[in-house]
N, C-alpha and C positions, 0 to 999 in steps of 0.2 A: 237620189244619188245618181242614177243613170241620166236624168235630165241634165245635171251639171256636166257629166262626161260628154253627152251629146252636144251641148252648147259649145264646149271647147273644141270638139271634133269639127263642127261646122266652121268655126273660126279658122282652125288650122288648115282645113281643106281649101278654104278661100285663099289663105295665104300662099299655099302651094301653087294654086292656079296663077298667082301673080309672081311666081318665081321667088318667093320669100323663103327664108330659112327659119326654123323654129328651134329655140334653145333646147338642148338635150335634157336639161333639168326639168323642163315642162313636160316632155314626153315621158320621162322617168316617173314623175309624180302621177301622170295620167295612167301609166301602166299599173302602179300600185292601187290607184283608185278603182280601176277595172277589176282587180282581183277580188273585190268584195263580192261580186256576183258568184265567183267560184267558191269562195268560203261559205256562202249561203246556199249554194246549189244542192238541190235534192237529187236522188238517184236517177230521176227521169230527165236530168239535164236542165231543169228549169228552176227559177227562183220561187220561193214561197210567196203567196199573195198576202203578205203582212199589211195590216191596215188597209188603205185604198190602193195597195200595190197590185201587181199582176204576175202571173206565172210566165215570166219572160224566158224564152229559149236562150240559154247562155251561149251556146255555139253560134246561133244566129247573130247575137250581139257582137261577138268577137269577130265574125266574118266581116262586119262593117268596120270594127275598130282596127283591123289589120291594115287598113289603108293609112293609118297614122302611126301604128306601132308594128310594122311588118316583121320585125325581128324579135318580138316579145315571146319569151319562152312559154308563157302560159297560153298565149294565142295559138302557138304552133301545136301545143298539146291538145287543146280543146277543139281545134278545127281540123288538124291533120293527124292527130293520134301520135305525135312525136313524144315518146315516153321520157325523153330527157327534160321535158318541161312539166312533167307531172309533179304536183306539189309534194314537198318533203313531209308535210303534215297530213293528218286525216282530219281530226277535229280542230276547230279554230274558235278562239275567244276574241270578241271585238268589243273592248271596254268602252270605246267612245260612243258607239251606236248601241251598246248594251245587249248584244246578241252572243249566245254561245251555240255554235252549230256542231253537233256531235255525230260521228258516222263510223260504221264498221269498215268502210273502204270507199273506193271511187267507182265501183261498178254499178250497173243498172239493177242488179239483184241484191245490193247492199241495203242496210237499214240506216236511216238518218233521223236525228232528233234535234229539236231546237228549243232553247229557252229564251224568252223575250223579256229582257230586263231594261228595255229602252226608255230613255227619258221621253217626256211628252213632246210630240212634234209641233211644227209650226202650221201644218195643214194636213188634211187627210188622215188624221190620227184617230185611233180607237182607244177606249179605256180598257187596256188589255195587259197591264204589267204582270209579269210572272207567268204568262200563258205558256204552255208547252205543246209542241207538235211532234208527230211521229209519222214518218213516211217509210213504209215497208210493204213487201208483197206487191210491189208495183203500183201502190196507191197511197193517198193520204189516209192513213188509218185513224190516227188521232188528229182530228181536223178542227175547224172553227168556222164561224159564220161567214168569213171571207169578205169580199168586196162586192157591194150591190149598187144598183142604180142610184144616182144622186137625186133622189126625190124625197118626199115627206111621208113615205109609207111606214107602216109598222115594221116591215122587213128592214128598211133602211135604218130605223132607230135601233132595231135589234142588233144588226151587225156592228154598229158603233158602240154598243153597250158591253159591259163586263160579262153579262150573262150569256153572250154568244161565244165566249172564249173559255179556255181551259185554265181557269184560275178560281179565285174565291170571292163570293159576295158575303156581305155582313148585314144581318138584320133586313134582308131583302133589298139592300142598297148596293148600287154599283160604285166602282171607283169614280172619283170626280176630280181629276187633275185640271180639267178644263176651267173650273171656276176661278182658279188663281194663276192660270197660265199667264205669262208676262204680256202676251198680246191680247188674248181673248178676254182677260180680266179688265182690260181698258176699253172694251166695247168693240173691238175689231173682230169681225167674223169672216169665215171663209165659206163663201156661198157654193162655189164649185171650182173645178179645175180651170175653167175658163174665166172665172170672175173672182180672183183672189183680191180681197180688200186689204191692202197694206198701207199703213199710214205714211204720208209723205215725209214726215220727220223721223222715219224709222232709224233707230240707233242700235248698236250692238248692246243687247240687254243683259247678257250673261258672260262671265268670263269662261274661257274654254275649260279651265280646270273644274269649274262648277258643273258644267254639262257632264263631264266625265264622272263626277261624284254621284250624279243623279242615278246612274245605272247601278251603282254600288255592287258591281259584278265581281264575284270571286270564282276561281276555277282551278282545277288541277287535272291534267291528263296523264294517264299512265298506260302501260302496255295493254291492260285488259279493261280497266275502269276509267271512265271520265266523270268528272264532278263539276257542277256549277251551282252557284248560290247567289241569291239576292233577296231584297225585301221591299215591301210596299208599306209606306207610312204617310201617304199624302192625302188621306181622307176619303170617306165614303159618304154617299148620299148628298142631298141638296145642301145640308148644313156642313158638309165636309168634315164629318166627325173623324178626328185623328187619333182618338184613343185606341181603336182596334188596329193592330199591326199584323201583317202577314209576312212571315219569313219562309222562303221555300228553297230547298236544296234538291237537286236531282242527281241520281247516280245511274250511269248508262254502261251496261255490260256489253263490251264491243266484241261479242262472239257472233260471227256471221251466221252460224247455224242455229243459235239459240240466244238472240239478243234479249236484253232485259232492261226495263225502265222502272226505276224506283224513285218515287217522289215523297219527300218528307216535308210536311207542312207544319209549322209551329205558329199557332194562332193565339194571340193574347191581347188583353186590355192593358195598355201601358200606364193608364191613369188611375185604375181602381183594381184592388185585389179581390173584389167581390162582385162587381158588375159582370153579368153574363151576357153573351151574344149568341144569336143564331147564325152559325157559320154554314155556308153552302160551298162544297168543293165540286166543281163541275168538270165533266169530261165528255166531249163530243166524239163518239166512236162510230166511224162509217163502216158498220158491219152488221150482219143479221144476228139477233139475239137467239141463242139456242137453249140456254138454261140460266135461271136466276135463283140465287139463294140469299140468305142473310149474311153470307161471308164472301161470296164471289159471284161473278157473272161470266158465263162462257158465251163468247161470240163465235161466229163462223171461222174467223182467223185471228182471234186474240182472246186472252183471258184477263180479267181485271179483278183484283181483290183489295180489301181495305182493312186496316187494323181495328177501327171502331167507327161508330156512327151508324145511322140508318140510311140505307140507299134505295132510291127509286130510279126508274127509267122514264124519261119524258121525251116524246117525239111528236112533232107537228102540232104543238099546243099553241092556241091563239088567245085563250083567256085563262086566268086573269091577265096574263102577259105572254108574249111570244117566247117560246123555248123549243129547242130541238129542230132547228133548220140550218141549212147551209146554202149559200148562194152558188148557183151553177153558171153564172155569167153576170155581166154588169148592166143588163137591160131589165126593164120592168117585167116581173113575172118569172124570172129565171132563178128559181130556188126550189128546194125539195126538203122533205123531212129526213131527219137523222136522229138516232138515239142519243140522248144526253143523260149520262149517269150523274145523279145528284146525291152526294153524301152529305147528310145533315147531322150537325151536332150542336148542342147547346152547352156552352162552357165559358168560364172566364179565361182560362188558359188551357190549351190542349195541343197535343202532338198527334198527328194522324199520318200514317204511312199508307201510300197507295202503290200497288205494283201492277204493271202492265206487261204481259208476255205475248208478243205476236208469234204466229206460226202460220204455215201454209195450210189453207183449207184442205181437208181430206187427207192430211198426212199424219202419221203416227209420231207423237212427240210427247215430252213431259208436259203435263197440264197443271196449271196453278189452282190450288184449292183453298188457300188461306194465307193470311199474313198475321203475325203476332208482333205487337210492339206496344209498349206502355204509353199512357197518355202524358207522362211526365216530360216537360219541355227539355229537361237536361239529359234525358236518357238517349242513348245512341244505339241500343241493341235492336236488331230486327231479325225475326225468323221467317 
């Protein structure tokens, strides 16, 4: 997205050097395009490194963009602190790109959450639909594999996979949208950022409304609670088994002093009423484990509890497959271990509720000790 903005900016600045004028309509559209970074922005002022993205400093980006949109109200807010340009919204839904960014406010000490319901990309994409992130206490608390070096290492394979994200695996298999993606399914591959292999006869392969439908994002924002929902039904494993379907809804309690993240996963086999699957719900939490029970886990600055299933913690595992790592940079060797909470359940259809409550380490606050919710898909009650 930022690459597109940057390309237009270079064009416009060259035009200005030659004394040319630029239509206001183009500048207005670029202004709206730039605001995506603000909608996604975490409390530290940076964008999340989704897929092969990076944690770009939004203020720095706008300092450059002010050269072409000097009177933009968002630019004045983000670079100069002009409160008249502060967004009227807090949380934001982006149905075209499939993101829902939820926040308690715009300060550095606020809490931010994101649900990724994005359609599969054209390059640099990960198999990560329905992954959830949480930034609080000045850090990425609920994190993911991130962006790693473009090599053929196990770490690179790991960050591309579903198992490095906060979503669900089925029968030990990852999501596999890549197999039938409109470009990659025809044999075109993307080797690296510098060597994108794009067919010469490239045509628009999808209608715009079809792209929007792929995110199937629903949302509702209220004074205290934010809600977002989507589903994954595009296949798991090499055979792209489409019988298992994962529907996820998240509820974010926007209390700055005691935020709360509730995730409701409805897992089912849509082709059989008797076929069971091994479902794994994964959560990468960048915090030190203090206490583990069969109902909840206490971390140094967060508690997590689940309604049913057996949960284990995996960190720094290399065999039989990599699990419990995050990238610390995009060069080879830049990664470290992090706890991955894995909730396992074997069922044909099941509802599992997971609750995450962050808190400041060393402070007195209410602690989470359990979650009660039935396994019935149709049920909506949670204690």
